[in-house]
C-alpha positions as CSV (number, residue, x, y, z in Angstrom):
1,M,6.5,1.9,24.0
2,N,5.1,3.1,20.8
3,V,2.2,0.8,20.3
4,E,2.4,1.1,16.5
5,R,5.9,-0.4,16.3
6,P,7.6,-3.5,17.6
7,T,9.9,-2.6,20.5
8,L,13.2,-4.3,21.3
9,Y,12.7,-5.0,25.0
10,A,16.0,-6.8,25.9
11,T,19.1,-8.2,24.3
12,L,21.1,-10.9,26.1
13,V,24.4,-12.5,25.2
14,K,25.8,-15.8,26.4
15,P,29.6,-15.7,26.0
16,S,30.3,-19.4,25.6
17,P,29.0,-21.0,23.5
18,R,28.2,-17.7,22.0
19,E,24.4,-17.1,21.7
20,V,22.4,-13.9,21.3
21,R,18.7,-13.6,22.3
22,H,16.4,-10.7,21.7
23,L,13.0,-10.1,23.4
24,L,10.5,-7.9,21.5
25,L,7.1,-6.5,22.4
26,E,4.8,-6.4,19.4
27,S,1.4,-4.7,19.8
28,V,-1.6,-6.4,18.4
29,D,-4.2,-4.0,19.8
30,G,-2.6,-1.1,21.6
31,Y,-1.6,-1.8,25.2
32,G,-4.4,-4.3,25.6
33,V,-3.0,-7.1,23.5
34,V,0.8,-7.4,23.1
35,N,2.9,-10.4,22.0
36,L,6.2,-11.3,23.6
37,V,8.5,-12.6,20.9
38,Q,12.0,-14.2,21.3
39,L,14.3,-13.8,18.3
40,N,17.3,-16.2,18.4
41,A,19.6,-16.5,15.4
42,G,17.0,-14.8,13.3
43,V,14.2,-17.2,14.2
44,A,11.2,-15.7,15.9
45,N,9.1,-17.6,18.5
46,Q,6.1,-16.1,20.1
47,I,6.4,-16.7,23.9
48,A,3.3,-15.1,25.4
49,T,0.4,-12.8,24.7
50,G,-1.3,-10.5,27.2
51,T,-1.6,-6.9,28.2
52,H,1.5,-4.7,28.0
53,Y,2.0,-4.9,31.8
54,E,1.6,-8.7,31.8
55,V,4.0,-9.3,28.9
56,S,6.5,-6.9,30.4
57,Q,6.5,-8.8,33.7
58,Q,7.0,-12.1,31.8
59,A,9.9,-10.5,29.8
60,D,11.5,-9.4,33.0
61,A,11.2,-12.9,34.5
62,L,12.7,-14.5,31.4
63,V,15.6,-12.1,31.5
64,Q,16.3,-13.0,35.2
65,Q,15.9,-16.7,34.4
66,W,18.4,-16.5,31.5
67,V,20.9,-14.4,33.4
68,K,20.8,-16.5,36.6
69,G,20.1,-20.0,35.2
70,E,21.8,-20.0,31.8
71,G,24.7,-17.6,32.1
72,F,23.5,-14.9,29.8
73,E,24.5,-11.2,30.2
74,S,21.9,-8.5,29.7
75,R,23.1,-5.9,27.2
76,A,22.5,-2.2,27.6
77,T,21.3,-0.4,24.4
78,D,24.7,1.3,24.0
79,K,26.6,-2.0,24.1
80,P,26.1,-3.9,20.8
81,A,25.5,-7.6,20.5
82,Y,27.3,-8.9,17.4
83,E,25.7,-11.6,15.3
84,P,25.9,-13.0,11.7
85,L,24.4,-10.8,9.0
86,A,21.2,-12.9,8.6
87,A,20.3,-12.7,12.3
88,T,20.9,-8.9,12.4
89,V,18.9,-8.3,9.2
90,A,16.0,-10.5,10.7
91,L,16.0,-8.3,13.8
92,A,16.0,-5.1,11.8
93,L,13.2,-6.3,9.5
94,R,11.2,-7.4,12.6
95,L,11.5,-3.9,14.0
96,G,10.1,-2.5,10.8
97,Y,13.2,-1.3,9.0
98,E,13.3,-2.0,5.3
99,I,16.2,0.0,3.8
100,V,19.9,0.2,4.5
101,Y,22.0,3.1,3.2
102,D,25.3,1.9,1.9
103,N,27.7,4.3,0.1
104,R,29.1,1.4,-1.9
105,F,25.8,1.3,-3.8
106,K,25.7,5.0,-4.7
107,K,25.5,5.3,-8.5
108,L,25.5,8.7,-10.2
109,D,27.1,8.0,-13.5
110,R,24.3,6.0,-15.3
111,P,20.7,4.9,-14.8
112,P,19.2,3.7,-12.6
113,L,20.6,6.5,-10.4
114,N,21.0,5.9,-6.7
115,A,22.2,9.1,-5.0
116,T,21.7,7.8,-1.4
117,G,23.0,4.2,-1.7
118,A,19.6,2.9,-0.6
119,V,19.3,-0.9,-0.8
120,P,16.4,-3.1,0.3
121,L,17.5,-4.6,3.6
122,S,16.4,-8.1,2.7
123,K,18.8,-8.0,-0.4
124,W,21.7,-6.3,1.3
125,P,24.9,-8.4,1.0
126,G,26.7,-6.9,3.9
127,M,30.5,-6.4,3.9
128,T,33.0,-8.5,2.0
129,A,35.9,-9.8,4.1
130,K,39.4,-10.5,2.9
131,N,42.2,-12.9,4.0
132,G,39.9,-15.6,5.3
133,G,38.1,-13.5,7.8
134,G,34.5,-12.5,8.1
135,Y,32.2,-9.8,9.5
136,E,29.8,-9.7,12.4
137,Y,27.0,-7.2,12.7
138,A,25.0,-5.4,15.5
139,L,21.8,-3.4,15.3
140,Q,22.2,-0.3,17.4
141,G,19.5,1.7,19.1
142,N,20.1,4.7,16.9
143,G,18.8,3.0,13.8
144,T,22.2,1.8,12.4
145,I,23.9,-1.5,11.8
146,H,27.6,-1.6,12.8
147,A,29.8,-4.1,11.0
148,Q,33.2,-5.1,12.3
149,P,35.8,-7.5,11.0
150,M,36.1,-10.9,12.6
151,L,39.3,-13.0,12.6
152,P,39.1,-16.4,11.0
153,L,38.7,-19.4,13.3
154,T,42.1,-21.0,13.7
155,G,41.3,-23.8,16.1
156,K,43.7,-22.5,18.7
157,P,42.7,-19.9,21.3
158,L,44.2,-16.5,21.3
159,V,46.1,-16.1,24.6
160,A,47.4,-12.7,25.4
161,P,50.7,-12.4,27.3
162,A,50.5,-11.2,30.8
163,G,51.8,-7.7,30.2
164,G,54.7,-5.6,29.2
165,P,56.1,-5.3,25.7
166,E,54.9,-8.8,24.8
167,F,51.3,-7.7,25.4
168,V,51.7,-4.5,23.3
169,A,53.2,-6.5,20.5
170,F,50.3,-9.0,20.7
171,V,47.7,-6.3,20.5
172,R,49.4,-4.6,17.6
173,E,49.5,-7.9,15.7
174,L,45.8,-8.6,16.5
175,V,44.9,-5.1,15.2
176,A,46.9,-5.6,12.0
177,L,45.2,-9.0,11.4
178,R,41.8,-7.5,11.9
179,D,42.6,-4.5,9.6
180,A,43.7,-6.9,6.9
181,I,40.2,-8.4,6.8
182,G,38.6,-5.0,6.1
183,P,37.4,-1.8,7.8
184,S,34.6,-1.4,10.4
185,A,31.6,0.4,9.0
186,E,28.2,1.8,10.1
187,F,25.1,1.8,8.0
188,L,22.0,3.9,8.5
189,L,18.6,2.1,8.4
190,G,15.4,3.6,7.2
191,G,12.0,3.0,5.6
192,R,10.1,2.0,8.6
193,L,6.9,0.2,7.6
194,F,5.0,1.8,10.4
């Protein structure tokens, strides 16, 4: 743990009803005083304060409790947990990022110039969906935000056929619907405050 920066300790996802929880370690005074913070839907709640060791033990116990008692799944850092834009931005800001680089905001033809597409993260609008869909976002461990299109809620569950040509046709239709909403995209974060 870099004691100068908040650290994402764990991310957990509950499939139904969908919920994402993040646990962060935030140093107050080196390893001697560390806060354990839960971030849920962009809202931060301080859970505990103690030494790095004590808070890590409490975080591990919480993860086990949520997995065994509440049906959450712990996510590895390479498996993103998708959330609405506001929740993803809140997590990124809490971790110290303040800029997102979005090529749609590059401007080289008139002042003010923006050669990198840098946008303050707190003002970034995210992606614009088409055809009634939306976007969901995930902060990835490499300092990027991944955006993927999300199908509109129809009120009826999507049930895939058991197999064969019907399944292939179902997947093709699903991909076409998702592509009609918009492309997936990845955005680099920067401007750490620390």
